[in-house]
N, C-alpha and C positions, 0 to 999 in steps of 0.2 A: 705810500698809498697802496691799498689792496685793489687789484683789478681782476675781473673775470673775463677770460678770453672768449670772444664770439667766433673767432676763426682760428684755424691752425696758424701759428706764427713760429717760424723756424727757431728764432733765438729765445723764445719764451716758453712755448708749450703748445698743447692741443686745446681744442674746443672744450670749454667748461673748467679749465684749470684756473685756480685762484693763485695769482702771482703777486709778489711784492715788487713794485716799481717806484722810481722816484716820482714825486708829484708832477714835475714839469713834463716828464716823458709821458706819463699817463694822461694828463689834461691837455697837453699840446699836440700829442702825436697819436696815441692809441685810441682815445675816445673820439676825437673828431673824424678819424678815418674809419670808424666802425669796427675796429679790431678788438676792442674791449669795452666792458661796462665798468663803472665804479662798483665795487662790491657792496651792495645793499640788498636787503631782502626782496624788494620789488624787482630789482634787476635779475636776481636769481630765478624768480618765477618767469620772467620774460625770456631768459636764456633757455630754460627748460622747454618752453613753448617753441622757440626757434629750433632746438634739437629735435623735437617731435616732428615739426614740419619738414626738416631736413631728412629725417628717416623716411617719411612718407614719400617725398620726392625721389629719394634714392631707390626705394622699393619699386616705384613706378618705372623709373628709368631702367632698372635691372630687368624687370619683366618685359619691357619693350625691346631691350637689347637681346634677350633670349629668344623672343618671337622672331625678330629680324635675323638672328643667327640661324634659326632652323630654316628660314626661307632661303638665306644665302647659301646654305650647304647644298641645296638642290640646283643652284645656278651654275652654269658654265658660260664663259664669255669667250668670244673670238676676237683676236686683235690681228689686223692685217699690217704686215711690216714689209718694207723693201728688203730684198735679199741680194747678196752678192754671190761670189763663188763659194762653193762648198756649203751652201745654205747658211752662211753666216749673215747676221742682220747688220744693216747699216745703223749703228747706234745700238740702243738696247731698249727693252720694254721698261717703262718707268711706272711709278705709282700713279702719276697723272694719267697715263694711258689706261690703266686699269680702272681708275675712278671715272673717266669719261665713258668707258665701255659699260660700267655698272649704271651710270646715269642714263644711258640709252635704254637699258633694261628696266628703268624706273626706280632705281635705288639711289638715294642721295647719300653718298659716302664721300667724305673728304679724303684728299690724298694723304694727309697726315695719319689717317687711320689704317692705311694699307702698309703692310710690312712685307717687303720682298727680301728674302734672306740673302740670296746671291743674285748678281745681275743676270738678267735673262738676255742672252746674246745669240741664241740659236733657236731654230724652229722646234716645236714640240709641245708637249702638254706639261703644265706646271701647276703647282698648288701654291696659292698666295694666302697669307693670313690677313684677316681684316679685324682690327681691334675695335669692338663696338662699345665696350664698357671696361672698366679696370678689371672686372672678373669674367668677362665674356668675350670670346673671339670666335670668328667663323673662318672656315677654309673655303676658298673659291677656286674652282678649276679654270685655268686660263689656257686657251688654245692659241698658240702663236703660229700663224700661217703666212705664206708668201702672198703678196699682192698680185 
């Protein structure tokens, strides 16, 4: 059976690829789960429309991420932490702490989007990467101060 992939599928290929699969695999797995269409001329047109809509959504999300990135570059956040001797922190600053501080500033960033290269275990000024889109990242200045 010839099938046209609607989604990237690791073992078969990328969106729009025409692949040969066994009949049962195509009819019982790929088509019901929306991973592929049966290769017919009408389905080819539907796939092209889906690709066009995906490109439009991707373009909009990229523009929004770039706009948010330019805003976040100007932001600096302050995180209050308990400090012990020699100004060492009890624990460390986590992505969750940074996400909460950004939320207080009015930005809804998930903790999974925040990349802290090395654990922050001392007072000071740090730069943290925020991954907004697969092609766009922002750098946020984080001030770690004693409570």
